[in-house]
N, C-alpha and C positions, 0 to 999 in steps of 0.2 A: 795201586799203591804208588805213592810219591816219595821220592828220596831227594832230600835237600843236602847240598854240601856247602859249607861255608869256608871261606879262606880266612886267614888271620886278619887280613886288612878289612874284610867285611865286618868281622866281630868288633874290631877296634872302632870302625865308623859308627856302628850302632851303639857301642859303649859310650863314645863321646857324645852322641846325640842324647842318650839316656841321662848321662850326668848333667848335661846342659839343661834338660827339662827339669830335673830335680833341683838344680841351683835356681832356676827361674821361679819355680813354684815356691821355694824357700824364701827367696827375696820378696815375692809378692806378699807373703804372710808375715815375714819377720821385720821388714822395714816399714816404719810408719808412713802414711801417705800425707803429703802436703798439698794443699789446694789453695787457690785464691780465696781470700776471706770475703764471703758474700755479704757479710754484715757491714762492710766498709769500715772496719777498724783495723789499725795496724799497731804493733808494739813499737814504741819509740822511747828509748832510754827509760825503760820500766814504766812508761806511761802509755795510756791508750788514747789514740786520736780518733774521735768519732767524726765520720764524714756525713752522717745522716742528720735529719731534722734541721737543715739549713734552708729556711724559706725566704728570708728577706735580708736587707742590709744589716740590721742589728744582729741577726743570727750569724751573718758573715763575719762581723767583728768578733763575736764570741768564738767562732770557729778558729779564726786566726790567733786569738789569744792562747789557744791550746799549744801553739808553737812558740809562744813567748812574744809574739808581735803586738805592738801597740800601734793602732791606726786611728785616724781621725774618725769621729762619729758618723759623718756622712760620706759616702763614697764620692770620689771625684767623677765617676762615670758609672752608669748602669745601662746596659744595652742587651738586646736580644741577638743571639747569634745562631747560626745553623752549622753544625759540624759537617764538613764536606764528606762525601762518599770516598773520594780519592784524595790521598794525602800527597802534597807536593814535598819537596825537599825540606822546606822550612817547617811545615807542620809535622813531618816525620821526625825532625830533630826535636821539636817541642814535645812530641809524644814520648820520645826517649826520656825526657826529663820527668814526664808523668809516670812512666814505668818505674823509674827509680824510687818513687814514693808509693808504689802499689796501685797506681791508677792506669787506665788505658782508654784513650779517646776513640779507638777504632770500634769499640762496642756501641758507640753513640753516633755512628755515621748516619747522616740525614736527620738527626734529631735537632729540635730547636731548644736552646738552653739560654739561661741568663748569665751574663758576665758582670761581676762587680769589681771595680778597681778602687782601691783605698790608698791613701797616702800613708806610708809607714813613718812613724815618728821616733823609732828607737833602733834604727839600723846601726850596728856597732862599727866604729872606726871608719865612718864614711860621712862626708858632709853634703853630698849631692842629694837630689830628690830620688826617693825610692818608692816604688809602688808594689802593692800586693794585689794580684788578680786571682779571683776564684770563679770557676764556671759551675753553675748549679743546674741540674736537671732533676725534676720531680723531687725537690727537697733534699737532694744529695749532691755533695761536692764531687764532681767528676774530673776536675783538673784545677791546678793552681800553680802559681809561681810568684817569685819575688824578683823584681827587675829594677834597674836604674833607668832614669830618664836621659842620661848622658848619651851622646853619640857613640862613644867608645865604652859603653856601659856593660852590664852583666845581666844574666838571667840564671836563676837556679831554683831548686825545689823549695818548698815551703819551710824547710828546716832552717833554724837559726844557724848562721855560720859560726864556726868555732872561733874563739878569740884569737887574734893575731899575736904572735910572740915577738914581732918585730917592732917594738915600741921603744 
């Protein structure tokens, strides 16, 4: 016959463990799960931006128009790129911009993709040259940015900047 004796501290320990397990199980079942959208659509100001079915330059123009961008009909550059396996500091910073818009280039390491660069004709409150870049892999936009051509320029997500109140 075995006799077990428990101290109050042992009972408290197992009680805390038991409560923690119950709370964890409750959280798993009661909190909705959020996952990355695998259909490449994100909600943006009550609109849905589709990153799929972008096969060529004219599809790229249509894609950018979802954000409100007006670009020239013909891209200023079309080229094939390979996403590197290891990201340097610059590419890591660029990928942070992509993550802000629900994209991530690390998933496409060593993949060959097409980059289209368009001249933007409606950038608000800016007189310099502005470009829109999109990177397409298997008919899907995997990265994109808006940037200026000036030496002290800017680069940001594909979203249209909010109007300036300093006019």
